[in-house]
LUMFI-750086 format. One record per residue (C-alpha): residue number from 1; residue in three letters; x, y, z. Coordinates in Angstrom, 1 decimal. Layout:
<nodes>
NODE num residuo     px     py     pz
NODE NUM     Ala      X      Y      Z
...
</nodes>
This chain:
<nodes>
NODE num residuo     px     py     pz
NODE   1     Met  152.3  102.5   58.6
NODE   2     Leu  149.8  105.3   59.0
NODE   3     Gln  148.0  106.3   55.9
NODE   4     Val  149.2  109.6   54.5
NODE   5     Ser  145.5  110.6   53.9
NODE   6     Thr  144.9  110.2   57.6
NODE   7     Leu  148.0  112.3   58.4
NODE   8     Arg  146.6  115.1   56.1
NODE   9     Glu  143.0  115.1   57.4
NODE  10     Gln  143.7  114.4   60.9
NODE  11     Arg  147.0  116.0   61.8
NODE  12     Thr  146.1  117.5   65.0
NODE  13     Thr  144.6  114.5   66.5
NODE  14     Ile  147.4  112.3   65.4
NODE  15     Leu  150.0  114.7   66.9
NODE  16     Glu  147.9  114.6   70.1
NODE  17     Gly  147.9  110.8   70.2
NODE  18     Leu  151.6  110.8   69.5
NODE  19     Ala  152.3  113.0   72.4
NODE  20     Lys  151.4  110.1   74.6
NODE  21     Arg  154.6  108.4   73.4
NODE  22     Arg  156.7  111.3   74.4
NODE  23     Leu  157.9  111.7   70.7
NODE  24     Lys  160.0  114.7   70.7
NODE  25     Asp  160.0  115.2   67.0
NODE  26     Ala  156.4  114.2   66.1
NODE  27     Asp  155.7  117.5   64.4
NODE  28     Ser  158.4  117.5   61.8
NODE  29     Leu  158.0  113.7   61.2
NODE  30     Val  154.3  114.3   60.3
NODE  31     Asp  154.8  117.6   58.5
NODE  32     Arg  157.4  116.3   56.4
NODE  33     Ala  155.3  113.4   55.2
NODE  34     Ile  152.3  115.8   54.5
NODE  35     Glu  154.9  117.9   52.4
NODE  36     Leu  156.3  114.8   50.6
NODE  37     Asp  152.9  113.9   49.9
NODE  38     Gln  151.9  117.3   48.6
NODE  39     Leu  154.9  117.3   46.3
NODE  40     Arg  154.0  113.8   45.1
NODE  41     Arg  150.5  115.0   44.2
NODE  42     Asp  151.4  118.2   42.7
NODE  43     Thr  154.1  116.1   40.5
NODE  44     Gln  151.5  113.4   39.5
NODE  45     Lys  149.2  116.3   38.4
NODE  46     Gln  151.8  118.0   36.2
NODE  47     Ala  152.5  114.5   34.8
NODE  48     Asp  148.9  113.6   33.9
NODE  49     Asp  148.3  117.0   32.5
NODE  50     Leu  151.3  116.9   30.3
NODE  51     Lys  150.2  113.3   29.2
NODE  52     Ala  147.0  114.5   28.3
NODE  53     Lys  148.4  117.6   26.3
NODE  54     Ser  150.8  115.2   24.3
NODE  55     Asn  148.0  112.9   23.6
NODE  56     Thr  145.8  115.6   22.3
NODE  57     Glu  148.8  117.3   20.3
NODE  58     Ser  149.7  114.0   18.7
NODE  59     Lys  146.2  113.5   17.2
NODE  60     Arg  146.6  116.9   15.7
NODE  61     Ile  149.8  116.0   13.7
NODE  62     Gly  147.8  113.8   11.6
NODE  63     Glu  145.3  116.4   11.2
NODE  64     Leu  147.8  119.0   10.1
NODE  65     Met  149.5  116.7    7.7
NODE  66     Lys  146.1  116.0    6.0
NODE  67     Ala  145.5  119.7    5.8
NODE  68     Gly  148.9  120.2    4.1
NODE  69     Lys  150.4  122.0    7.1
NODE  70     Ala  153.8  120.0    7.1
NODE  71     Glu  155.5  122.8    8.8
NODE  72     Glu  153.1  123.3   11.7
NODE  73     Ala  153.1  119.6   12.0
NODE  74     Thr  157.0  119.4   12.3
NODE  75     Ala  157.1  122.3   14.8
NODE  76     Leu  154.3  120.3   16.9
NODE  77     Arg  156.4  117.2   16.7
NODE  78     Thr  159.4  119.1   18.2
NODE  79     Ala  157.3  120.5   21.1
NODE  80     Ile  155.9  117.0   21.8
NODE  81     Ala  159.6  115.7   21.8
NODE  82     Ala  160.3  118.4   24.5
NODE  83     Asp  157.3  117.5   26.5
NODE  84     Lys  158.2  113.8   26.5
NODE  85     Asp  161.7  114.9   28.1
NODE  86     Asn  159.9  116.8   30.6
NODE  87     Leu  157.5  114.1   31.4
NODE  88     Lys  160.5  111.8   31.9
NODE  89     Glu  162.0  114.2   34.4
NODE  90     Leu  158.5  114.5   36.2
NODE  91     Glu  158.2  110.7   36.4
NODE  92     Glu  161.6  110.6   37.9
NODE  93     Ser  160.6  113.2   40.5
NODE  94     Leu  157.5  111.5   41.1
NODE  95     Ser  159.4  108.1   41.8
NODE  96     Arg  161.7  109.8   44.0
NODE  97     Tyr  159.1  111.6   46.2
NODE  98     Glu  157.1  108.3   46.3
NODE  99     Glu  160.1  106.6   47.8
NODE 100     Glu  161.0  109.5   50.1
NODE 101     Leu  157.3  109.5   51.3
NODE 102     Lys  157.5  105.8   52.0
NODE 103     Gln  160.6  106.0   54.0
NODE 104     Gln  159.3  108.9   56.0
NODE 105     Leu  156.1  107.0   56.9
NODE 106     Tyr  158.3  104.2   58.0
NODE 107     Lys  159.6  106.4   60.6
NODE 108     Ile  156.2  107.5   62.4
NODE 109     Pro  155.1  104.9   65.1
NODE 110     Asn  151.4  104.0   65.5
NODE 111     Val  149.0  106.4   67.4
NODE 112     Pro  148.1  105.2   70.8
NODE 113     Ala  144.5  104.3   71.2
NODE 114     Ala  142.2  106.7   73.3
NODE 115     Lys  142.6  104.3   76.3
NODE 116     Val  146.3  104.2   76.4
NODE 117     Pro  147.9  106.6   79.2
NODE 118     Ala  150.6  109.1   78.4
NODE 119     Gly  153.9  108.2   79.8
NODE 120     Gly  157.6  107.6   78.9
NODE 121     Gly  158.4  104.2   80.5
NODE 122     Ala  157.3  101.3   82.4
NODE 123     Asp  156.8  103.4   85.6
NODE 124     Asp  153.9  104.8   83.8
NODE 125     Asn  152.0  101.7   82.8
NODE 126     Leu  148.7  100.7   84.6
NODE 127     Asn  148.1   97.7   86.6
NODE 128     Val  144.6   96.8   85.5
NODE 129     His  144.2   93.3   87.1
NODE 130     Gln  146.1   90.9   89.3
NODE 131     His  145.5   87.3   90.0
NODE 132     Gly  146.9   84.8   92.4
NODE 133     Ala  148.6   84.8   95.8
NODE 134     Ile  152.4   85.5   95.8
NODE 135     Pro  154.1   82.2   97.1
NODE 136     Glu  156.0   82.4  100.3
NODE 137     Leu  159.3   80.5  100.0
NODE 138     Thr  161.8   79.0  102.8
NODE 139     Ala  164.9   80.6  103.2
NODE 140     Glu  166.6   78.0  101.5
NODE 141     Ala  164.7   78.6   98.1
NODE 142     Met  166.9   79.1   95.2
NODE 143     Pro  166.4   81.2   91.7
NODE 144     His  165.8   79.2   88.8
NODE 145     Trp  169.5   79.5   87.7
NODE 146     Asp  170.4   77.7   90.6
NODE 147     Leu  167.6   75.0   90.4
NODE 148     Ile  168.4   74.0   86.8
NODE 149     Lys  171.8   73.2   87.9
NODE 150     Lys  170.7   71.4   91.0
NODE 151     Tyr  168.2   69.2   88.8
NODE 152     Asp  170.5   69.1   85.7
NODE 153     Ile  167.6   70.3   83.4
NODE 154     Ile  169.0   73.1   81.6
NODE 155     Asp  172.8   73.8   80.9
NODE 156     Phe  173.9   77.3   79.8
NODE 157     Asp  177.6   76.2   79.5
NODE 158     Leu  177.0   73.7   77.0
NODE 159     Gly  175.0   76.2   75.0
NODE 160     Ile  178.0   78.6   75.2
NODE 161     Lys  180.2   75.7   74.0
NODE 162     Ile  178.3   74.9   70.9
NODE 163     Thr  176.9   78.6   70.1
NODE 164     Gly  177.3   81.4   72.6
NODE 165     Ala  175.7   83.0   75.6
NODE 166     Gly  171.8   83.1   75.5
NODE 167     Phe  171.5   79.8   73.7
NODE 168     Pro  170.9   77.3   76.5
NODE 169     Val  170.5   73.5   76.1
NODE 170     Tyr  167.4   71.8   77.5
NODE 171     Lys  168.1   68.4   79.1
NODE 172     Gly  166.0   65.5   80.4
NODE 173     Lys  162.8   66.6   82.4
NODE 174     Gly  163.8   70.2   81.3
NODE 175     Ala  163.5   69.2   77.6
NODE 176     Lys  160.0   67.4   78.4
NODE 177     Leu  158.8   70.5   80.4
NODE 178     Gln  159.6   72.8   77.2
NODE 179     Arg  157.8   70.1   74.8
NODE 180     Ala  154.8   69.8   77.3
NODE 181     Leu  154.3   73.5   77.6
NODE 182     Ile  154.6   73.9   73.7
NODE 183     Ser  151.9   71.1   73.2
NODE 184     Phe  149.6   72.5   76.2
NODE 185     Phe  149.7   75.9   74.7
NODE 186     Leu  148.9   74.9   71.3
NODE 187     Asp  146.1   72.4   72.4
NODE 188     Glu  144.5   75.3   74.5
NODE 189     Ala  144.7   77.7   71.3
NODE 190     Glu  142.9   75.0   69.2
NODE 191     Lys  140.1   74.7   71.9
NODE 192     Ala  139.8   78.5   71.4
NODE 193     Gly  139.3   78.2   67.7
NODE 194     Tyr  142.7   79.1   66.5
NODE 195     Arg  144.1   77.2   63.3
NODE 196     Glu  147.7   76.2   63.9
NODE 197     Met  150.2   77.1   61.4
NODE 198     Met  153.9   76.0   61.1
NODE 199     Pro  155.7   78.7   59.2
NODE 200     Pro  159.4   79.2   58.1
NODE 201     Ile  161.5   80.8   60.9
NODE 202     Val  163.3   82.8   58.3
NODE 203     Val  161.7   85.6   56.5
NODE 204     Asn  162.5   87.8   53.5
NODE 205     Glu  162.9   91.7   53.6
NODE 206     Ala  159.3   92.2   52.4
NODE 207     Ser  157.9   90.2   55.4
NODE 208     Gly  160.1   92.3   57.9
NODE 209     Tyr  158.7   95.4   56.5
NODE 210     Gly  155.1   94.2   56.2
NODE 211     Thr  154.7   93.6   60.0
NODE 212     Gly  157.1   96.6   61.0
NODE 213     Gln  160.1   94.9   62.2
NODE 214     Leu  162.1   96.7   59.4
NODE 215     Pro  163.4   99.2   59.5
NODE 216     Asp  162.6   99.9   63.3
NODE 217     Lys  164.4   96.7   64.5
NODE 218     Glu  167.0   95.5   62.1
NODE 219     Gly  169.7   95.8   64.9
NODE 220     Gln  167.8   93.1   67.0
NODE 221     Met  167.2   90.7   64.2
NODE 222     Tyr  169.8   87.9   63.1
NODE 223     His  170.4   88.7   59.3
NODE 224     Val  171.5   85.9   56.9
NODE 225     Thr  173.4   88.1   54.8
NODE 226     Val  174.2   85.9   51.8
NODE 227     Asp  170.5   85.5   51.1
NODE 228     Asn  169.2   88.7   52.7
NODE 229     Leu  166.9   86.7   55.0
NODE 230     Phe  166.1   87.3   58.7
NODE 231     Leu  165.6   84.8   61.5
NODE 232     Ile  162.3   85.5   63.2
NODE 233     Pro  161.9   87.5   66.3
NODE 234     Thr  158.5   86.0   66.9
NODE 235     Ala  156.0   83.9   64.8
NODE 236     Glu  153.8   86.9   64.4
NODE 237     Val  156.1   87.8   61.4
NODE 238     Pro  155.6   84.8   59.0
NODE 239     Ile  151.9   84.3   60.2
NODE 240     Thr  150.8   87.7   59.6
NODE 241     Asn  152.5   87.9   56.3
NODE 242     Leu  150.6   84.8   55.1
NODE 243     Tyr  147.9   87.5   54.2
NODE 244     Arg  150.1   89.9   52.7
NODE 245     Asp  148.7   91.6   49.4
NODE 246     Met  145.4   89.7   49.8
NODE 247     Ile  141.7   90.8   49.9
NODE 248     Leu  139.8   88.6   52.2
NODE 249     Asn  136.3   87.6   52.2
NODE 250     Glu  134.0   89.3   55.0
NODE 251     Glu  132.5   86.1   55.9
NODE 252     Asp  136.2   84.6   56.5
NODE 253     Leu  136.9   87.1   59.2
NODE 254     Pro  137.9   87.0   61.9
NODE 255     Val  140.9   84.9   60.9
NODE 256     Lys  142.4   83.1   64.0
NODE 257     Asn  146.0   81.5   63.6
NODE 258     Val  148.3   80.0   66.2
NODE 259     Gly  151.9   78.8   65.6
NODE 260     Tyr  154.8   77.4   67.7
NODE 261     Thr  158.5   78.5   66.7
NODE 262     Pro  161.7   79.1   68.1
NODE 263     Cys  162.4   82.9   68.1
NODE 264     Phe  165.8   84.9   67.9
NODE 265     Arg  166.7   88.2   69.2
NODE 266     Arg  170.0   89.9   69.1
NODE 267     Glu  169.3   92.1   72.1
NODE 268     Ala  172.4   93.9   73.4
NODE 269     Gly  173.7   92.2   76.5
NODE 270     Ser  173.5   93.8   79.9
NODE 271     Trp  174.3   92.7   83.5
NODE 272     Gly  172.4   91.9   86.5
NODE 273     Ala  169.6   89.4   87.9
NODE 274     His  167.2   90.8   85.6
NODE 275     Val  168.8   89.3   82.7
NODE 276     Arg  170.3   86.3   84.6
NODE 277     Gly  169.2   82.6   83.6
NODE 278     Leu  166.2   82.3   81.5
NODE 279     Asn  165.2   85.9   82.0
NODE 280     Arg  166.7   87.2   78.5
NODE 281     Leu  168.0   84.9   75.7
NODE 282     His  168.9   85.1   72.4
NODE 283     Gln  166.9   81.8   71.1
NODE 284     Phe  163.7   81.0   72.9
NODE 285     Asp  160.4   79.1   72.1
NODE 286     Lys  157.2   80.8   72.1
NODE 287     Val  153.5   79.9   70.9
NODE 288     Glu  151.8   83.1   69.3
NODE 289     Ile  148.4   83.8   68.6
NODE 290     Val  147.3   86.0   65.7
NODE 291     Gln  143.9   87.5   64.5
NODE 292     Val  143.0   89.4   61.3
NODE 293     Cys  139.5   91.1   61.7
NODE 294     Lys  137.2   94.0   60.8
NODE 295     Pro  138.0   97.3   62.3
NODE 296     Glu  134.9   97.4   64.4
NODE 297     Asp  135.7   94.0   66.1
NODE 298     Ser  139.3   94.5   67.2
NODE 299     Tyr  139.0   95.8   70.6
NODE 300     Arg  136.5   93.2   71.8
NODE 301     Ile  139.0   90.6   70.2
NODE 302     Leu  142.1   92.2   71.9
NODE 303     Asp  140.0   91.5   75.4
NODE 304     Asp  139.2   88.1   74.2
NODE 305     Met  143.0   87.5   73.5
NODE 306     Cys  144.0   88.7   76.7
NODE 307     Thr  141.4   86.6   78.5
NODE 308     His  142.9   83.6   76.8
NODE 309     Val  146.3   84.3   77.8
NODE 310     Gln  145.1   85.0   81.3
NODE 311     Gly  143.4   81.7   81.4
NODE 312     Leu  146.4   79.7   80.5
NODE 313     Leu  148.4   81.7   83.5
NODE 314     Glu  145.7   80.4   85.8
NODE 315     Lys  145.8   76.9   84.7
NODE 316     Leu  149.5   76.9   85.1
NODE 317     Glu  148.8   78.2   88.9
NODE 318     Leu  151.1   81.3   88.4
NODE 319     Pro  150.3   84.6   90.0
NODE 320     Tyr  150.2   87.3   87.4
NODE 321     Arg  149.4   90.8   86.7
NODE 322     Lys  147.9   92.7   83.7
NODE 323     Leu  149.4   95.9   82.7
NODE 324     Leu  148.1   98.5   80.2
NODE 325     Leu  151.3  100.0   78.7
NODE 326     Cys  151.5  103.7   78.4
NODE 327     Gly  152.5  105.2   75.2
NODE 328     Gly  156.3  105.4   75.8
NODE 329     Asp  156.3  101.8   76.6
NODE 330     Met  154.5  100.4   73.6
NODE 331     Gly  155.9   98.8   70.6
NODE 332     Phe  156.5  101.0   67.4
NODE 333     Asn  153.6   99.3   65.7
NODE 334     Ser  151.0   98.9   68.4
NODE 335     Ala  147.9  101.2   69.2
NODE 336     Met  147.4   99.6   72.4
NODE 337     Thr  149.2   96.7   74.3
NODE 338     Tyr  148.6   94.6   77.5
NODE 339     Asp  151.5   93.0   79.1
NODE 340     Met  151.2   89.9   81.4
NODE 341     Glu  153.7   89.4   84.1
NODE 342     Val  154.3   86.3   86.2
NODE 343     Tyr  155.8   86.7   89.8
NODE 344     Ala  159.0   84.7   90.3
NODE 345     Ala  159.0   84.2   94.0
NODE 346     Ala  162.8   83.5   94.6
NODE 347     Gln  163.7   86.6   92.5
NODE 348     Gln  160.9   88.4   94.2
NODE 349     Arg  160.1   90.3   90.9
NODE 350     Trp  157.6   90.4   88.0
NODE 351     Leu  158.7   88.8   84.8
NODE 352     Glu  156.7   89.7   81.3
NODE 353     Val  155.8   86.6   79.8
NODE 354     Ser  153.1   87.9   77.1
NODE 355     Ser  152.4   91.0   75.1
NODE 356     Val  148.9   90.9   73.6
NODE 357     Ser  148.7   94.1   71.1
NODE 358     Asn  146.2   95.7   68.6
NODE 359     Phe  147.9   97.2   65.7
NODE 360     Glu  144.5   98.5   64.2
NODE 361     Ala  145.3   99.2   60.4
NODE 362     Phe  148.9  100.0   61.1
NODE 363     Gln  150.5   96.6   59.8
NODE 364     Ala  147.5   96.1   57.3
NODE 365     Asn  148.4   99.2   55.5
NODE 366     Arg  152.1   97.9   54.8
NODE 367     Leu  150.8   94.4   54.2
NODE 368     Arg  147.9   95.8   51.7
NODE 369     Leu  145.8   93.4   53.6
NODE 370     Arg  142.1   94.2   53.1
NODE 371     Tyr  138.6   92.9   52.8
NODE 372     Lys  135.6   93.7   50.8
NODE 373     Asn  132.6   94.6   52.8
NODE 374     Lys  129.0   93.9   52.0
NODE 375     Glu  128.6   97.1   49.9
NODE 376     Gly  131.6   96.0   47.9
NODE 377     Lys  133.9   98.7   49.3
NODE 378     Thr  137.6   97.6   50.0
NODE 379     Gln  139.0   98.7   53.6
NODE 380     Leu  141.9   97.8   55.4
NODE 381     Leu  141.7   95.1   58.1
NODE 382     His  143.2   95.4   61.8
NODE 383     Thr  145.7   92.8   62.8
NODE 384     Leu  146.3   91.6   66.5
NODE 385     Asn  149.0   89.2   68.0
NODE 386     Gly  149.7   87.8   71.4
NODE 387     Ser  152.2   85.7   73.2
NODE 388     Ala  150.5   82.7   74.5
NODE 389     Leu  153.0   82.1   75.8
NODE 390     Ala  156.6   82.7   75.7
NODE 391     Leu  158.3   79.9   77.6
NODE 392     Pro  161.5   80.9   79.3
NODE 393     Arg  160.0   83.1   82.0
NODE 394     Ile  157.2   80.7   82.4
NODE 395     Val  159.6   78.0   83.0
NODE 396     Ala  161.4   80.3   85.5
NODE 397     Gly  158.3   81.3   87.3
NODE 398     Ile  157.2   77.3   87.5
NODE 399     Leu  160.6   76.3   89.0
NODE 400     Glu  160.8   79.0   91.3
NODE 401     Asn  157.3   79.2   92.8
NODE 402     Asn  156.8   75.3   92.9
NODE 403     Gln  160.2   74.4   94.6
NODE 404     Thr  159.9   72.1   97.6
NODE 405     Pro  162.3   69.9   99.9
NODE 406     Glu  161.3   67.0   97.6
NODE 407     Gly  161.7   68.8   94.2
NODE 408     Ile  159.8   70.8   91.9
NODE 409     Arg  156.2   70.4   91.5
NODE 410     Val  154.7   70.3   88.1
NODE 411     Pro  151.3   72.2   87.6
NODE 412     Lys  148.4   69.7   87.2
NODE 413     Ala  147.6   71.1   83.8
NODE 414     Leu  150.8   70.0   82.5
NODE 415     Ile  151.2   66.5   84.1
NODE 416     Pro  149.3   64.7   81.1
NODE 417     Tyr  151.9   66.3   78.9
NODE 418     Thr  155.1   65.6   80.9
NODE 419     Gly  154.2   62.1   82.3
NODE 420     Phe  155.6   63.1   85.5
NODE 421     Asp  154.7   65.2   88.5
NODE 422     Met  157.7   66.2   90.1
NODE 423     Ile  161.3   67.4   89.1
NODE 424     Asn  163.8   65.8   91.3
</nodes>
């Protein structure tokens, strides 16, 4: 979340930035937070002044008693007792204002970076880079949902039988392709200096708030109600929360972690080819890269993370494009996001396979994630994450783009992992 001091001191700049998101009630959201902060500060001052007064007058009681002024001492005791009642009311008001302020700050999204274009949705995103030739398929080419049936590698009906829609079962070479992609992505991340983590795939409420999934996305998360735990929507959540409430050493920065996890999303179902087959699932596998760094390094690191993801796509021989998202299409927590989209030739459409985001200090402020600089001053860190990569649409692209009359060709980079070069 944004720091309330920043809202106070940079109100105009923040509102100009939030306008890029087409956020209609930005003024009222920000002004209410500033108002609550002022109420909190005023109440805190009144409480502090009353405490100081009570402490001073308590000392006077002993002096009055020594001086034989028992009546005055008794009157002062009565006044101090009344002040304590007032102080209790002030402290209750203070707690209420602090909670209201926190909840209000949760409603305000991150401010888009200067480079982010204004816009209300996907049509306003900028295509900043494109790589690879679009495959030309024969008239007999099939979309991946037909290919998986032809080669018996993924079974949606079995998934429905044992769980429900959006939970496929991977079989034979389909399962081996999944495992190969996960190992390939993890190995490539390790080569790039990321340390592998294997975190839990359920998190507590504090972790959800720490990275901003709560209260913004509770409707998209599977909730284990008895234990008040949540199935993770991405490895970003547990990995970033490893550093919650920590002060890191400057010499240990940047922190670079990678993790593979299954991911779970209760996205509302819809109809059409854009969500058919592997295009949208409730459970899917993903390798996530996460970095924690000093503020001055975060945009260079964002570029480095994008380069890493692009390198994976190039090694998989997939045509892709890189989009700079406009303010209205970015996630709630992000200050800048690049999406990578792969072209699926049989569907003749682009599929998002990765989002790489810089959250600046937005998550770190919730997480209380800081470091001490060389001058001994404590500062908030910046957090970043990126899909490297999400598997379902990668698999869709590989299957559709590499289909031949003999079968589906496996990208060369994956053959050492799969042990086969064709799915047939």
